[in-house]
N, C-alpha and C positions, 0 to 999 in steps of 0.2 A: 133408164129411170128416170123418177118420179118428180117432177117438179115442183117449188116451193108453190103455195098458192098465197095470192096476193089480194086486198082487198080486189082489186080488177078483174080477176077471176068470178066475183059476185054480179047477181043479175044489176046493174044498174040502177033497179029502184030500191033494193037493197043493201048498196052499199052505206055505210058508214058516213063517207065523208060530203056524197051527197046527200044522204038524210043531214048534217049538221046543217049543210048552205040551206038545206029547204028549209027546216025545221027550228034551227038552232040548237045546241049544246044539250039544254036540257031536257029536251026531248028525244036523245040517244041514253038508251040501259047502259048498266056500267060491260056488261059482255061487251059493247056493241064501242065505247069510250074507248078498254083495253084492246081490242081490234086496230083502232086507229096509231094507240101510239106503240104497238107493237109492229105493228105495220107489213111483216109478212107471216106467213104461217110455216108450215116445216113439209119436207115431201109425203104430199097425200092427203093433206089436212087445210083447211082455212084458215085464216086466222081470227076468224071469229070461233073455232071448235076452242082452239089455241084461248085463247082469250075465256073461253066459260070453260077449260077444263083446270086454268087459276083462282077464279071464281069456286070449283066446287074443290080442290085442293084447301082454297083458306078458310071459306064459310061466306064471307064477306069483302065488302072495299078495306075497312079501318082494316081487317085481318093481315087483307095482301099488304098496308101501307107501313105497318108493324113487322113483316117479314124483315130478315135478314136479310144480306143478295145473295146468301149461299143459301140458305131456303129459297129463294123463289125461284134460282138459276135450276133447281133439281126436279122444277116438275120439267116433264117434257114439253119437248117446242119450248124451251125459254131459254138459255144457257146465260152462262154471266152477260151476253151483250143488251140482249132485249131485258136482263133482269135490272142492266144500266138506267137501260132506259125507264121503268118501271120507279124504281127509285129516286132517277131524276127529277122526274114530272111531281110525283109526291113533296120531293121536297121545296119544288119551284111553289107549291099551292101553300105549302108552310109556312113558305118568307112570304105569301103576300100578307095573309093574313098576319103576321106580324107585324109586320109594316103600316098594316089599317090601323093595329092597335099602338103602333109608335109616335106617328101621325097624328092620333088623336092628343087633343090639348086637355081633355078630362080629368082634372085631378084625382090622383089616385087618394082615396081619404077612408076604404075599409078592405076590411080581408074578402069581402067577397069579391073588392075592384080587383083586387091579384090573382084571387082566383078565377075568374073569367078571363085573365088576361095572361095567367100560363097553365092552368090545371090542364088543357086541354093536349097540350104536350109534354107534360108528364106523369099524370095516374098510370100510366099502361106502360109505362119505364120497365123493365126489366132487374137493371138495375140503380141504383140510387146516386142520382144525378141533382149535383145542388147548381143555381142560378143567382145572380143578383139582380136585384130590380132596383135601377138607377133612377133618383128622382131631382127635379129642381128644386129653386127655392119655394115654388108653387104645386110644390110635388104632384106636378106633372112628369110624366115619364120621358126620362131621357134617352136610355138603354137598357136593352136587357142581355144580359153579362153569363158565358158559362163558366164554375168555378171548377169543379170539380166534377170525375165521373168513378164512384165508388162507395162503400159504408165513411160515413163522417165519421173521421178519428183527425186528433190533433197533428198527423204525420201529412194528413193529404188536405187538410183546410185550415189555412194560416193566413191569418189577417192580412196581409201585406198582398195578399194573392186577392184577395175582395175591394180593399182602397187604391192598391195601384190601378184598377183599373175607375174608378171610381174619381179618383184625383185626374184622370184624363178626361175624364166626363165633365169633370166642374161639379160632379153634383153635392146637392146640399146634404142628401138623405139614401141610404138603402131598405130594400126588403132582403131579405136572407126570405131562399124557396127551397124546399126540396122534397123525393118521393120519396113513399116509405111502398116498396114492389112487396111488402107482406100483408098492407091492407089497413095494418094497423097503426092509427094516427098519432101515437103516444109517446112522445121523447126519449128518446135512450139518454142514460148518463152522459154518454159523448154529446149526444145533441144540447144537452144544457151545459154542459164545460162550456163546449166549443163558443154556443152562444153568450156565453156570458164572457167568454174572453176579448171576440168581437168587439162586443158592443163596449167593453171596455176601452179597444183603440181605438174604438170611434168617437171614446169624449176626449180623446186626447188629441184627435184630428180633427176635431168641429166638424166630423159627419155621422150625423145621431144615425143608430141602429132603430128605426121603427119599429120592426116586427120580425118573427121569422115564422115563417106555416111552416107543416108539414103538409105533406097531399096525398093522399089514396086514396083506391076508390071507391073507399065504403066516404070518403069524406076532405074534410082539412083540419085543420089547428091550429090556431093562432095564438102564439105565445103572447102577446100582448093581451088579446082577452082574455087567456088563463091566469093573468099576473105573473109569465113567467119571466120577462122583460122589461 
């Protein structure tokens, strides 16, 4: 019976862990970094070969990070356990970026500031995701909260879902952001209706809706800059 190959089966000079210790993580290839995450190959195959298969299957690291658990698990040598390890690693990286933004005290003043904060997380989603950026009285970021997943309709997105989070965070204002997987930034009728409805609710609660941004692969649209809010 063939044994599973681990990183320790490689010559010491080629072991990713040893190379990381000697040269730093930035010196490792994507294949080597994946090998460290996976830890163990399959019977008759080195873990570095498994890492290379992942790259060959999806094309690049970005595509791997966006793949579902099921898609990753289908790759020979991965399975659900290793797929879970991969998803966890990318999620930690995403949260690190989010925390760096969250703890920045730079005011959010322009639509470009919002795009820098959130576009990376939204533009490649296959479904519509709506988030609310919560700001304090100085327009500094308080939190980013998930509001809904799915096409925006009055049945899915209700003002109470947004302002419940804003009130709990003592936010002074909010910016709505959602993506269009189609790549088209133009707002739908539902987008326009919901934005108006949420803005009116914000006036009653004294929590201003500063803007609503639509993010797509081809760019973004600001309701405020278009005079739609």
